[in-house]
C-alpha positions in Angstrom: 90.7 169.0 -36.7 93.1 167.5 -34.2 94.3 163.9 -34.6 95.4 161.8 -31.7 97.9 159.1 -32.7 98.3 157.5 -29.3 95.8 157.2 -26.5 97.2 158.2 -23.1 96.2 159.5 -19.7 94.9 163.0 -19.1 97.7 165.5 -18.7 98.6 166.9 -15.2 98.1 170.6 -14.7 101.3 172.6 -14.3 102.2 173.1 -10.6 105.6 174.6 -10.0 106.1 176.7 -13.1 105.4 177.0 -16.7 108.0 178.3 -19.1 107.3 179.4 -22.7 110.7 180.3 -24.2 110.9 181.4 -27.7 111.5 178.7 -30.2 115.0 177.3 -29.8 117.4 177.5 -32.6 118.6 174.0 -31.9 119.0 171.3 -29.3 121.6 173.2 -27.2 119.2 176.1 -26.7 116.4 173.7 -25.8 118.6 171.9 -23.3 119.4 175.2 -21.6 115.7 176.1 -21.4 115.0 172.7 -19.7 117.9 173.2 -17.3 116.6 176.6 -16.3 113.0 175.3 -15.8 114.1 172.2 -13.7 116.5 174.3 -11.6 113.7 176.8 -10.9 111.4 173.9 -9.8 114.1 172.5 -7.5 114.8 176.0 -6.1 111.0 176.7 -5.6 110.2 173.4 -4.0 113.5 173.1 -2.0 114.3 169.7 -3.6 117.6 168.4 -4.9 118.0 168.4 -8.7 118.7 164.8 -9.4 121.5 164.5 -12.0 120.1 161.3 -13.6 116.7 162.8 -14.0 118.2 166.0 -15.4 120.3 164.0 -17.8 117.1 162.1 -19.0 115.2 165.3 -19.5 118.1 166.8 -21.5 118.4 163.7 -23.7 114.7 163.7 -24.4 114.6 167.4 -25.4 117.7 166.9 -27.5 116.2 164.0 -29.4 112.8 165.7 -29.9 114.4 169.0 -31.2 117.0 167.2 -33.4 114.3 165.0 -34.9 112.1 168.1 -35.6 115.0 169.7 -37.4 116.2 166.6 -39.3 112.9 164.9 -40.2 110.1 167.4 -39.4 110.9 170.4 -41.4 112.0 172.5 -38.5 110.8 173.5 -35.0 107.5 175.3 -35.2 106.6 175.3 -31.5 108.4 174.6 -28.2 107.1 174.6 -24.6 108.3 173.4 -21.2 105.9 172.8 -18.4 107.0 171.7 -14.9 104.2 169.4 -13.6 103.9 167.5 -10.4 105.5 164.4 -11.6 108.2 165.9 -13.8 108.9 168.1 -16.8 106.8 168.1 -19.9 108.6 169.0 -23.1 106.6 169.7 -26.2 108.2 170.2 -29.6 106.1 170.9 -32.7 107.2 170.6 -36.4 105.9 170.8 -39.9 105.6 167.1 -40.6 102.5 165.0 -40.1 104.6 161.8 -40.1 104.3 159.8 -36.8 107.7 158.7 -35.4 108.4 155.0 -35.9 110.6 152.5 -34.2 112.8 150.9 -36.8 114.4 147.5 -36.7 118.0 148.1 -35.6 119.1 145.6 -38.4 118.7 146.0 -42.1 117.6 143.3 -44.5 121.1 141.9 -44.5 121.5 141.7 -40.8 123.7 144.8 -40.6 123.2 147.4 -37.9 121.5 150.5 -39.2 122.8 154.0 -38.5 120.4 156.1 -36.5 116.8 155.3 -35.6 117.5 155.1 -31.8 116.1 158.5 -30.8 112.4 157.6 -30.7 112.9 154.5 -28.5 115.0 156.6 -26.2 112.3 159.2 -25.8 109.7 156.5 -25.2 111.8 154.7 -22.6 112.8 157.8 -20.6 109.4 159.4 -20.6 106.3 158.6 -18.6 103.7 160.0 -21.0 104.4 160.5 -24.7 101.8 162.0 -27.0 101.9 162.7 -30.7 99.1 165.1 -31.7 98.2 166.4 -35.2 97.9 170.2 -35.4 95.0 172.0 -37.1 97.4 174.0 -39.3 99.3 170.9 -40.3 102.3 169.2 -38.7 102.4 167.6 -35.3 103.3 168.2 -31.7 105.2 165.7 -29.6 104.9 166.0 -25.8 106.8 163.9 -23.3 106.8 164.0 -19.5 110.2 163.0 -18.0 109.8 162.0 -14.3 111.6 164.1 -11.7 112.0 163.1 -8.0 
């Protein structure tokens, strides 16, 4: 049974391309896959690859893959879809725990280390979904806007 943790709009169908690379070994490999998919979209549509949008997409995929490795028991699935409004990055892991936004200060008013990745993903992405998987674990999908 699939569990939706956050209600969001209906996903857009892929338009320019769909890329299903093998599971990345880590964030660097995931970033390269996003770079290839976005570059192919720009080439196919004759548009300029905006550096800021590319940087946003690379940061989002880095955060999602790093969190899957550090907190989710490893990456169990990975997918990139180029859609009309941007690039959708989906990263699955073994954990059913929903990402949380933590207070940046601890109980003593001191800054916490870490805990900034999820707010970054939510801020840079237009559509973020956390979906429970039938076999256990979860999949997080985020659409990063592209011009």
